[in-house]
VEXFIMAR-106961 format. One record per residue (C-alpha): residue number from 0; x, y, z. Coordinates in Angstrom, 1 decimal, padded with zeros to 4 digits, always signed. Layout:
ATOM   n      u      v      w
ATOM NUM      X      Y      Z
...
//
This chain:
ATOM   n      u      v      w
ATOM   0 +018.8 -023.7 -095.9
ATOM   1 +015.0 -024.2 -096.0
ATOM   2 +014.3 -020.8 -094.7
ATOM   3 +012.2 -019.7 -097.6
ATOM   4 +009.4 -021.4 -099.5
ATOM   5 +009.9 -022.9 -103.0
ATOM   6 +009.5 -020.8 -106.1
ATOM   7 +005.9 -020.3 -107.2
ATOM   8 +004.6 -021.2 -103.7
ATOM   9 +001.2 -019.6 -103.1
ATOM  10 +001.9 -017.5 -100.0
ATOM  11 -001.5 -015.9 -099.9
ATOM  12 -003.2 -019.3 -100.1
ATOM  13 -001.1 -020.5 -097.2
ATOM  14 -001.9 -017.4 -095.1
ATOM  15 -005.6 -017.9 -095.8
ATOM  16 -005.5 -021.6 -094.8
ATOM  17 -003.6 -020.8 -091.6
ATOM  18 -006.0 -018.0 -090.6
ATOM  19 -009.0 -020.2 -091.4
ATOM  20 -007.6 -023.1 -089.3
ATOM  21 -007.0 -020.9 -086.2
ATOM  22 -010.3 -019.1 -086.6
ATOM  23 -011.9 -022.5 -086.3
ATOM  24 -009.8 -023.3 -083.2
ATOM  25 -011.1 -020.0 -081.7
ATOM  26 -014.7 -020.9 -082.5
ATOM  27 -014.5 -024.6 -081.9
ATOM  28 -011.7 -025.3 -079.4
ATOM  29 -012.8 -028.8 -078.8
ATOM  30 -013.2 -029.7 -082.5
ATOM  31 -011.1 -032.3 -084.4
ATOM  32 -007.7 -031.0 -085.3
ATOM  33 -004.3 -032.5 -086.2
ATOM  34 -002.7 -031.0 -083.1
ATOM  35 -003.3 -031.0 -079.4
ATOM  36 -004.8 -028.2 -077.5
ATOM  37 -005.7 -027.2 -073.9
ATOM  38 -004.4 -026.9 -070.4
ATOM  39 -003.9 -030.6 -069.8
ATOM  40 -001.9 -030.9 -072.9
ATOM  41 +000.2 -027.9 -071.9
ATOM  42 +000.9 -029.4 -068.5
ATOM  43 +001.5 -033.0 -069.5
ATOM  44 +003.4 -032.6 -072.8
ATOM  45 +005.0 -029.1 -072.4
ATOM  46 +005.5 -028.9 -068.6
ATOM  47 +003.5 -025.7 -067.9
ATOM  48 +003.0 -025.5 -064.2
ATOM  49 -000.5 -025.9 -062.7
ATOM  50 +000.2 -022.6 -060.8
ATOM  51 +000.6 -020.7 -064.1
ATOM  52 -002.3 -022.5 -065.8
ATOM  53 -004.7 -021.8 -062.9
ATOM  54 -004.1 -018.1 -063.5
ATOM  55 -005.3 -018.4 -067.2
ATOM  56 -009.0 -018.3 -068.0
ATOM  57 -010.3 -021.3 -070.0
ATOM  58 -011.2 -018.9 -072.8
ATOM  59 -007.4 -018.8 -073.5
ATOM  60 -006.2 -022.2 -072.3
ATOM  61 -008.8 -024.2 -074.2
ATOM  62 -007.5 -022.6 -077.4
ATOM  63 -003.8 -023.0 -076.6
ATOM  64 -002.0 -025.0 -079.4
ATOM  65 +001.7 -024.3 -078.7
ATOM  66 +004.5 -026.8 -079.3
ATOM  67 +006.9 -025.9 -076.5
ATOM  68 +007.1 -023.7 -073.4
ATOM  69 +009.0 -020.4 -073.8
ATOM  70 +008.6 -019.8 -070.0
ATOM  71 +011.0 -022.6 -069.3
ATOM  72 +013.8 -021.0 -071.3
ATOM  73 +014.5 -018.0 -069.1
ATOM  74 +012.8 -015.6 -066.6
ATOM  75 +010.8 -012.5 -067.3
ATOM  76 +011.4 -009.7 -064.9
ATOM  77 +009.1 -007.1 -063.3
ATOM  78 +008.8 -004.0 -065.5
ATOM  79 +009.9 -005.6 -068.7
ATOM  80 +008.1 -005.2 -072.1
ATOM  81 +007.3 -008.5 -073.7
ATOM  82 +006.1 -009.2 -077.2
ATOM  83 +004.1 -012.4 -077.8
ATOM  84 +004.7 -013.1 -081.5
ATOM  85 +001.5 -014.6 -083.0
ATOM  86 -000.2 -014.7 -079.6
ATOM  87 -003.3 -016.7 -080.4
ATOM  88 -005.9 -016.7 -077.7
ATOM  89 -003.4 -015.3 -075.2
ATOM  90 -002.3 -018.0 -072.8
ATOM  91 +001.4 -017.1 -073.0
ATOM  92 +000.4 -013.4 -072.9
ATOM  93 -001.4 -013.8 -069.6
ATOM  94 +001.4 -015.9 -068.0
ATOM  95 +003.9 -013.2 -069.1
ATOM  96 +001.7 -010.4 -067.8
ATOM  97 +001.7 -011.9 -064.4
ATOM  98 +005.4 -012.3 -064.4
ATOM  99 +006.2 -008.7 -065.6
ATOM 100 +003.8 -007.3 -063.0
ATOM 101 +001.9 -004.0 -063.0
ATOM 102 +004.9 -002.0 -064.1
ATOM 103 +005.5 -004.2 -067.2
ATOM 104 +003.7 -004.6 -070.5
ATOM 105 +002.9 -007.4 -072.8
ATOM 106 +002.1 -006.9 -076.5
ATOM 107 +000.3 -009.6 -078.3
ATOM 108 +000.3 -009.6 -082.1
ATOM 109 -001.9 -012.0 -084.2
ATOM 110 -003.5 -012.0 -087.6
ATOM 111 -006.7 -013.8 -086.7
ATOM 112 -009.5 -011.5 -085.4
ATOM 113 -011.3 -014.2 -083.4
ATOM 114 -008.1 -015.1 -081.6
ATOM 115 -007.3 -011.5 -080.8
ATOM 116 -010.9 -011.1 -079.3
ATOM 117 -010.3 -014.2 -077.1
ATOM 118 -006.9 -012.8 -075.9
ATOM 119 -008.4 -009.4 -075.0
ATOM 120 -011.3 -011.0 -073.1
ATOM 121 -009.1 -013.5 -071.4
ATOM 122 -006.8 -010.7 -070.2
ATOM 123 -009.8 -008.9 -068.8
ATOM 124 -010.9 -012.1 -067.0
ATOM 125 -007.4 -012.6 -065.6
ATOM 126 -007.2 -009.1 -064.3
ATOM 127 -004.2 -008.1 -066.4
ATOM 128 -005.9 -006.1 -069.1
ATOM 129 -004.2 -002.9 -068.0
ATOM 130 -000.8 -004.3 -068.9
ATOM 131 -001.8 -006.1 -072.1
ATOM 132 -002.0 -004.6 -075.6
ATOM 133 -003.3 -006.9 -078.4
ATOM 134 -002.6 -005.7 -082.0
ATOM 135 -003.5 -006.9 -085.5
ATOM 136 -000.5 -007.8 -087.5
ATOM 137 +001.7 -010.4 -089.3
ATOM 138 +005.0 -011.8 -088.1
ATOM 139 +006.6 -010.5 -091.3
ATOM 140 +005.6 -006.9 -090.4
ATOM 141 +005.3 -006.5 -086.7
ATOM 142 +003.3 -003.4 -085.7
ATOM 143 +006.0 -002.6 -083.1
ATOM 144 +008.7 +000.1 -083.0
ATOM 145 +012.4 -000.6 -083.4
ATOM 146 +014.4 -001.5 -080.3
ATOM 147 +011.3 -001.3 -078.1
ATOM 148 +010.8 -004.7 -076.3
ATOM 149 +013.0 -006.6 -073.8
ATOM 150 +011.8 -010.1 -074.7
ATOM 151 +010.0 -011.8 -077.7
ATOM 152 +008.2 -015.0 -076.9
ATOM 153 +007.0 -017.2 -079.8
ATOM 154 +005.2 -020.5 -079.6
ATOM 155 +004.8 -022.7 -082.7
ATOM 156 +004.4 -020.2 -085.5
ATOM 157 +007.8 -019.6 -087.2
ATOM 158 +007.4 -022.9 -089.0
ATOM 159 +004.3 -021.4 -090.7
ATOM 160 +006.3 -018.5 -092.2
ATOM 161 +007.3 -018.9 -095.8
ATOM 162 +010.2 -016.4 -095.4
ATOM 163 +011.8 -017.2 -092.1
ATOM 164 +014.8 -014.9 -092.7
ATOM 165 +012.4 -012.0 -092.8
ATOM 166 +010.6 -013.1 -089.6
ATOM 167 +013.8 -013.4 -087.7
ATOM 168 +014.9 -010.0 -088.9
ATOM 169 +011.7 -008.5 -087.7
ATOM 170 +012.1 -010.1 -084.3
ATOM 171 +015.7 -008.7 -084.1
ATOM 172 +014.4 -005.3 -085.2
ATOM 173 +011.9 -004.9 -082.4
ATOM 174 +014.2 -006.1 -079.6
ATOM 175 +016.3 -003.7 -077.6
ATOM 176 +020.1 -004.4 -077.6
ATOM 177 +020.6 -007.2 -075.1
ATOM 178 +017.0 -008.4 -075.6
ATOM 179 +016.1 -012.1 -075.6
ATOM 180 +014.2 -014.4 -077.9
ATOM 181 +012.4 -017.2 -076.0
ATOM 182 +011.0 -019.3 -078.8
ATOM 183 +009.3 -022.7 -079.2
ATOM 184 +008.8 -024.1 -082.6
ATOM 185 +008.4 -027.3 -084.7
ATOM 186 +011.5 -028.9 -086.1
ATOM 187 +012.3 -032.1 -088.0
ATOM 188 +015.2 -034.5 -088.0
ATOM 189 +016.0 -034.1 -091.7
ATOM 190 +015.1 -031.6 -094.4
ATOM 191 +011.8 -032.3 -096.1
ATOM 192 +011.6 -033.2 -099.8
ATOM 193 +010.6 -030.4 -102.2
ATOM 194 +007.2 -032.1 -102.8
ATOM 195 +006.3 -031.8 -099.2
ATOM 196 +007.6 -028.2 -098.9
ATOM 197 +005.6 -027.2 -102.0
ATOM 198 +002.2 -028.3 -100.5
ATOM 199 +000.4 -025.5 -098.6
ATOM 200 -001.7 -028.1 -096.8
ATOM 201 +001.4 -029.7 -095.2
ATOM 202 +002.7 -026.2 -094.3
ATOM 203 -000.6 -025.3 -092.6
ATOM 204 -000.3 -028.6 -090.6
ATOM 205 +002.9 -027.1 -089.1
ATOM 206 +005.1 -029.7 -090.8
ATOM 207 +005.9 -028.4 -094.4
ATOM 208 +007.7 -025.3 -093.1
ATOM 209 +009.5 -026.9 -090.2
ATOM 210 +013.3 -026.6 -090.3
ATOM 211 +015.8 -029.3 -089.4
ATOM 212 +016.8 -028.6 -085.8
ATOM 213 +020.4 -027.6 -086.6
ATOM 214 +019.3 -024.8 -088.9
ATOM 215 +017.7 -022.7 -086.2
ATOM 216 +021.0 -021.3 -084.8
ATOM 217 +022.2 -020.6 -088.3
ATOM 218 +019.0 -018.8 -089.2
ATOM 219 +019.1 -016.7 -086.0
ATOM 220 +022.8 -015.8 -086.5
ATOM 221 +022.0 -014.7 -090.1
ATOM 222 +019.5 -012.2 -088.6
ATOM 223 +022.0 -010.8 -086.2
ATOM 224 +021.3 -012.9 -083.1
ATOM 225 +024.0 -014.4 -080.8
ATOM 226 +024.2 -017.4 -078.6
ATOM 227 +021.4 -019.3 -080.4
ATOM 228 +020.8 -022.7 -079.0
ATOM 229 +018.1 -025.4 -078.5
ATOM 230 +017.4 -025.8 -074.8
ATOM 231 +014.7 -028.5 -074.6
ATOM 232 +012.7 -031.0 -076.7
ATOM 233 +009.0 -031.8 -076.7
ATOM 234 +006.9 -034.6 -078.2
ATOM 235 +004.2 -032.2 -079.0
ATOM 236 +002.7 -034.3 -081.8
ATOM 237 +002.6 -037.6 -079.9
ATOM 238 -000.7 -039.4 -080.6
ATOM 239 -002.0 -036.9 -083.1
ATOM 240 -003.1 -037.4 -086.7
ATOM 241 -000.1 -035.2 -087.8
ATOM 242 +002.3 -037.8 -086.3
ATOM 243 +000.6 -040.6 -088.2
ATOM 244 +000.9 -038.8 -091.5
ATOM 245 +004.7 -038.4 -091.6
ATOM 246 +007.5 -040.9 -091.9
ATOM 247 +009.0 -042.0 -088.6
ATOM 248 +012.5 -040.9 -089.6
ATOM 249 +011.3 -037.4 -090.0
ATOM 250 +010.8 -037.2 -086.2
ATOM 251 +008.6 -034.1 -086.0
ATOM 252 +008.8 -032.5 -082.6
ATOM 253 +008.9 -029.2 -080.7
ATOM 254 +011.9 -027.4 -079.3
ATOM 255 +012.7 -024.5 -077.0
ATOM 256 +015.2 -022.1 -078.5
ATOM 257 +017.1 -019.2 -077.0
ATOM 258 +019.0 -016.3 -078.7
ATOM 259 +019.8 -012.7 -077.8
ATOM 260 +020.4 -009.5 -079.5
ATOM 261 +023.9 -008.2 -079.0
ATOM 262 +024.6 -004.9 -077.2
ATOM 263 +025.9 -002.2 -079.4
ATOM 264 +029.4 -001.2 -078.3
ATOM 265 +030.7 +002.3 -079.1
ATOM 266 +034.4 +003.2 -078.9
ATOM 267 +035.5 +006.8 -078.3
ATOM 268 +038.3 +008.1 -080.4
//
C-alpha cells in the first residue's frame, strides 16, 4: 500500500513546498498554477450549485482549489459540528456553516496563515463568523479534541500527506461514534513508480502522493472506519498542465469518498 512516503523522503521540504504553493494561491489567486481554481471551476467541473456559490464571498471562492465536492456525498444537519480538514480560504467552511445553521459549528484547520486569514475574513463577509472557528494546525496533528465532531469534510489534501495512515487515524480520533467522513481527493488508476513517489515536486503537484482508487477503502478500514466507498468521480485536472505532465494510463482524477466511524456497543453482563 502506498500510504506512506519512501524511505529518506524529505517530509519537511514537501511541507514547505506545499505551504509556499498555497500561500501564493492566497496572494495571487488568478496566477499561473497547475490546477484549476475558482467558482466557475467548482460549478462546471465539481457540480457545486450556484445557490451555494452565491453565498460564498469571492475572497474564498477565487482561492478554491478542491478536487471534488464533499457536499454531494451526504447532508449536513442543523446543529452539527463539522471539521473542514485543511480548509484553505474557506469555501467549504462557509457552505457548511450555512447548512448547520446558527446552532451548529464549523472548525477549519489549515497550516497556511494567509489562507486562514482569508477564511476568517470570508466568514465575516458571509455573515457566519459566529459559527466558524479557524485554527492553525496540520492534518497529522489536528488541534481538535477526541470524539468531538459529527462530520469531517476534506477536499484535495490527503494526497499531500506523506503518512496517510496517521492522517486517517487523526480523522477517526476526532469524530464522534457514528460520525461521517465526507472526503474528496486525488486518485490514480495505477500505483506510481518509486521515482515519481520520491519526488517532492510531484507530491506538491497533488500527484506523487495520490493513491490508486481501490486503496482508499483499505486505508480507511485500517484506521477503524466502516462502509468506505467511492461515490463519484471528477475530471478535476482536465485541461491543466498537471494533466499534460503525466502518462494517459495513470488517469489522475478526483473522487468523492464516504466512510463512517462505528458506534461503540457495550454489552451488560
